[in-house]
DOMARFI-70003 format. One record per residue (C-alpha): residue number from 1; y, z, x; residue in three letters. Coordinates in nm, 3 decimals, always signed. Layout:
DOMARFI-70003
@n = NUM&v = Y&w = Z&u = X&res = ALA $
...
This chain:
DOMARFI-70003
@n = 1&v = +3.312&w = +2.628&u = -4.177&res = MET $
@n = 2&v = +3.585&w = +2.843&u = -4.028&res = GLU $
@n = 3&v = +3.769&w = +3.139&u = -4.182&res = VAL $
@n = 4&v = +4.124&w = +3.226&u = -4.078&res = ILE $
@n = 5&v = +4.322&w = +3.518&u = -4.220&res = THR $
@n = 6&v = +4.698&w = +3.476&u = -4.230&res = LYS $
@n = 7&v = +4.878&w = +3.780&u = -4.370&res = GLU $
@n = 8&v = +4.698&w = +3.849&u = -4.699&res = ASN $
@n = 9&v = +4.567&w = +3.494&u = -4.737&res = ILE $
@n = 10&v = +4.223&w = +3.373&u = -4.639&res = GLN $
@n = 11&v = +4.194&w = +3.012&u = -4.529&res = ILE $
@n = 12&v = +3.850&w = +2.854&u = -4.549&res = LEU $
@n = 13&v = +3.848&w = +2.538&u = -4.337&res = LYS $
@n = 14&v = +3.576&w = +2.285&u = -4.420&res = LEU $
@n = 15&v = +3.520&w = +1.967&u = -4.219&res = THR $
@n = 16&v = +3.326&w = +1.644&u = -4.251&res = GLY $
@n = 17&v = +3.066&w = +1.632&u = -4.527&res = SER $
@n = 18&v = +3.041&w = +1.962&u = -4.711&res = VAL $
@n = 19&v = +2.678&w = +1.967&u = -4.821&res = LEU $
@n = 20&v = +2.427&w = +2.187&u = -5.003&res = GLN $
@n = 21&v = +2.313&w = +2.323&u = -4.665&res = SER $
@n = 22&v = +2.644&w = +2.515&u = -4.643&res = GLU $
@n = 23&v = +2.612&w = +2.669&u = -4.990&res = ALA $
@n = 24&v = +2.479&w = +3.003&u = -4.865&res = GLU $
@n = 25&v = +2.765&w = +3.050&u = -4.616&res = LYS $
@n = 26&v = +3.009&w = +2.939&u = -4.883&res = PHE $
@n = 27&v = +2.868&w = +3.192&u = -5.130&res = GLU $
@n = 28&v = +2.875&w = +3.472&u = -4.872&res = THR $
@n = 29&v = +3.241&w = +3.401&u = -4.794&res = PHE $
@n = 30&v = +3.344&w = +3.424&u = -5.160&res = PHE $
@n = 31&v = +3.131&w = +3.730&u = -5.238&res = LYS $
@n = 32&v = +3.278&w = +3.916&u = -4.937&res = ASN $
@n = 33&v = +3.630&w = +3.811&u = -5.032&res = SER $
@n = 34&v = +3.589&w = +3.935&u = -5.389&res = ILE $
@n = 35&v = +3.426&w = +4.258&u = -5.275&res = GLU $
@n = 36&v = +3.714&w = +4.328&u = -5.035&res = LYS $
@n = 37&v = +3.970&w = +4.207&u = -5.292&res = LYS $
@n = 38&v = +4.096&w = +3.943&u = -5.046&res = ASN $
@n = 39&v = +4.125&w = +3.683&u = -5.319&res = THR $
@n = 40&v = +4.431&w = +3.481&u = -5.221&res = ASN $
@n = 41&v = +4.233&w = +3.189&u = -5.085&res = ILE $
@n = 42&v = +4.319&w = +2.843&u = -4.959&res = VAL $
@n = 43&v = +4.031&w = +2.601&u = -4.907&res = VAL $
@n = 44&v = +4.147&w = +2.358&u = -4.639&res = ASP $
@n = 45&v = +3.974&w = +2.023&u = -4.690&res = LEU $
@n = 46&v = +4.213&w = +1.823&u = -4.470&res = THR $
@n = 47&v = +3.929&w = +1.735&u = -4.232&res = GLU $
@n = 48&v = +3.664&w = +1.691&u = -4.503&res = ALA $
@n = 49&v = +3.560&w = +1.353&u = -4.638&res = ASN $
@n = 50&v = +3.282&w = +1.447&u = -4.882&res = HIS $
@n = 51&v = +3.187&w = +1.748&u = -5.093&res = ILE $
@n = 52&v = +2.855&w = +1.777&u = -5.277&res = CYS $
@n = 53&v = +2.829&w = +1.866&u = -5.644&res = SER $
@n = 54&v = +2.676&w = +2.210&u = -5.582&res = SER $
@n = 55&v = +2.975&w = +2.312&u = -5.369&res = ILE $
@n = 56&v = +3.208&w = +2.180&u = -5.641&res = LEU $
@n = 57&v = +3.021&w = +2.396&u = -5.891&res = GLY $
@n = 58&v = +3.055&w = +2.700&u = -5.666&res = GLN $
@n = 59&v = +3.428&w = +2.636&u = -5.630&res = LEU $
@n = 60&v = +3.470&w = +2.640&u = -6.008&res = VAL $
@n = 61&v = +3.254&w = +2.952&u = -6.044&res = PHE $
@n = 62&v = +3.443&w = +3.143&u = -5.776&res = TYR $
@n = 63&v = +3.780&w = +3.023&u = -5.908&res = LYS $
@n = 64&v = +3.702&w = +3.214&u = -6.227&res = ASN $
@n = 65&v = +3.573&w = +3.515&u = -6.032&res = SER $
@n = 66&v = +3.881&w = +3.550&u = -5.812&res = VAL $
@n = 67&v = +4.108&w = +3.495&u = -6.111&res = LYS $
@n = 68&v = +3.967&w = +3.813&u = -6.267&res = SER $
@n = 69&v = +4.094&w = +4.005&u = -5.960&res = THR $
@n = 70&v = +4.442&w = +3.848&u = -5.988&res = SER $
@n = 71&v = +4.361&w = +3.609&u = -5.703&res = GLY $
@n = 72&v = +4.345&w = +3.233&u = -5.685&res = ASP $
@n = 73&v = +4.181&w = +2.948&u = -5.497&res = ILE $
@n = 74&v = +4.412&w = +2.666&u = -5.391&res = LYS $
@n = 75&v = +4.295&w = +2.346&u = -5.226&res = LEU $
@n = 76&v = +4.443&w = +2.126&u = -4.956&res = VAL $
@n = 77&v = +4.317&w = +1.768&u = -4.973&res = ILE $
@n = 78&v = +4.444&w = +1.460&u = -4.788&res = VAL $
@n = 79&v = +4.142&w = +1.227&u = -4.810&res = ASP $
@n = 80&v = +4.205&w = +0.973&u = -5.089&res = GLU $
@n = 81&v = +3.838&w = +0.948&u = -5.190&res = ASP $
@n = 82&v = +3.802&w = +1.325&u = -5.207&res = LEU $
@n = 83&v = +4.119&w = +1.352&u = -5.412&res = LEU $
@n = 84&v = +3.988&w = +1.082&u = -5.646&res = GLU $
@n = 85&v = +3.667&w = +1.284&u = -5.693&res = LEU $
@n = 86&v = +3.873&w = +1.582&u = -5.812&res = PHE $
@n = 87&v = +4.070&w = +1.354&u = -6.046&res = GLU $
@n = 88&v = +3.761&w = +1.185&u = -6.194&res = ILE $
@n = 89&v = +3.594&w = +1.520&u = -6.257&res = THR $
@n = 90&v = +3.924&w = +1.660&u = -6.391&res = LEU $
@n = 91&v = +3.904&w = +1.942&u = -6.137&res = LEU $
@n = 92&v = +4.262&w = +1.857&u = -6.045&res = ASN $
@n = 93&v = +4.345&w = +2.029&u = -6.377&res = LYS $
@n = 94&v = +4.151&w = +2.342&u = -6.271&res = VAL $
@n = 95&v = +4.281&w = +2.381&u = -5.914&res = PHE $
@n = 96&v = +4.625&w = +2.366&u = -5.759&res = HIS $
@n = 97&v = +4.588&w = +2.086&u = -5.503&res = ILE $
@n = 98&v = +4.828&w = +2.038&u = -5.214&res = TYR $
@n = 99&v = +4.848&w = +1.785&u = -4.930&res = ASN $
@n = 100&v = +4.989&w = +2.035&u = -4.679&res = ASN $
@n = 101&v = +4.829&w = +2.360&u = -4.563&res = LEU $
@n = 102&v = +5.153&w = +2.542&u = -4.484&res = GLU $
@n = 103&v = +5.294&w = +2.461&u = -4.825&res = TYR $
@n = 104&v = +4.978&w = +2.586&u = -4.998&res = ALA $
@n = 105&v = +5.005&w = +2.912&u = -4.802&res = ILE $
@n = 106&v = +5.373&w = +2.952&u = -4.893&res = ARG $
@n = 107&v = +5.293&w = +2.931&u = -5.264&res = THR $
@n = 108&v = +5.129&w = +3.274&u = -5.233&res = TYR $
@n = 109&v = +5.443&w = +3.435&u = -5.091&res = GLN $
């Protein structure tokens, strides 16, 4: 997990299999972001190929939390299987999903 700040946007880059073992770091990132009101967030999943259900649940929870501070969480997904997971779970209706990081960033500007 890597965090990059670009202007007023935080980019959370996740790679490989995003598992329960990363939940604490994931939670810390979002809590700190909300506390500091840095809630324009892009979760970059371009190098991820799996995401566990607990991380999906956290994404939904924090989506609602950042929304209350006028922020948003946008996702970048290129893996077909991962995209299908978001479609099957209807999370593609909850999140704005892009296939290009730069485009996702530009939507905040």
